C-alpha positions in Angstrom: 0.0 0.0 0.0 2.8 2.4 0.8 4.6 1.7 -2.4 1.5 2.5 -4.4 1.1 5.8 -2.5 4.7 6.7 -3.1 4.3 6.1 -6.8 1.1 8.2 -6.9 2.8 10.9 -4.8 5.7 11.1 -7.3 3.4 11.4 -10.3 1.3 14.1 -8.5 4.5 16.0 -7.7 5.8 16.0 -11.2 2.4 16.9 -12.7 2.0 19.7 -10.2 5.4 21.2 -11.1 4.5 21.1 -14.8 1.1 22.7 -14.3 2.6 25.5 -12.2 5.3 26.1 -14.7 2.8 26.3 -17.6 0.9 29.2 -15.9 1.7 32.7 -17.0 2.8 34.8 -14.2 4.4 38.2 -14.0 7.4 36.9 -16.0 5.1 34.9 -18.3 6.5 31.6 -17.1 7.5 28.7 -19.2 4.4 29.0 -21.3 5.9 31.7 -23.6 9.3 30.0 -24.2 7.9 27.9 -27.0 6.7 30.9 -29.0 3.2 31.4 -27.9 1.7 30.6 -24.7 -0.5 28.0 -23.1 -3.6 30.2 -23.8 -3.0 30.1 -27.5 -2.4 26.4 -27.6 -5.1 25.2 -25.3 -7.8 27.8 -25.9 -9.2 30.9 -24.2 -10.2 29.3 -20.9 -6.8 28.0 -20.2 -6.1 30.1 -17.0 -9.3 28.8 -15.4 -8.4 25.2 -16.4 -4.8 25.5 -15.1 -6.0 27.1 -11.9 -8.5 24.3 -11.2 -5.9 21.7 -12.2 -3.4 23.3 -9.8 -5.9 23.2 -7.0 -6.7 19.5 -7.6 -3.1 18.6 -7.8 -2.3 20.5 -4.6 -5.1 18.7 -2.7 -3.9 15.3 -4.0 -0.3 16.3 -3.0 -1.5 17.1 0.5 -3.6 13.9 0.9 -0.8 11.7 -0.3 1.7 13.5 2.0 -0.5 13.1 5.0 -1.3 9.5 4.3 2.4 8.6 3.8 3.3 10.3 7.0 0.5 8.4 8.9 1.6 5.1 7.4 5.3 5.6 8.2 4.5 6.7 11.8 2.4 3.6 12.4 5.0 1.2 11.2 7.8 2.3 13.6 10.7 1.2 11.5 13.5 3.0 13.4 16.9 1.7 12.5 18.2 2.5 16.0 15.5 0.4 17.6 16.5 -2.5 15.4 20.2 -2.3 16.3 19.4 -2.0 20.0 17.2 -5.1 19.8 19.9 -7.0 17.9 22.6 -6.1 20.4 20.3 -7.2 23.2 19.7 -10.5 21.5 23.4 -11.0 21.0 24.1 -10.4 24.6 21.4 -12.8 25.7 22.7 -15.5 23.4 26.3 -15.4 24.7 27.2 -18.2 27.1 27.1 -17.3 30.7 30.4 -19.1 31.4 32.9 -16.4 30.6 35.9 -18.3 32.1 38.6 -19.3 29.6 39.7 -22.8 30.2 43.4 -23.0 31.1 45.6 -25.6 29.5 47.4 -27.7 32.0 51.1 -27.9 31.7 52.4 -31.4 31.4 56.0 -32.1 32.3 57.6 -34.8 30.3 
């Protein structure tokens, strides 16, 4: 489920960036670089369409961000917690007898 949300989130991010860059702002944006503008290519109602598309993409971006944050918070996949648990398991598995057997010296 989280992988699906991550893929959707990436597509929404890329599409949102493109839609924002197509809008004509004070500097006329990227829409005039290609010799015209988005208004001439897509029709007269382009600013309304781009504004609505931007709003929809922004809402999708927020929803996917919040859902990914909620999913990651509920999973508790901390790397530090895993290493602490592994060290505790290693300590528990060590033999309790820590004495090193001494070799007896034999005289010939």
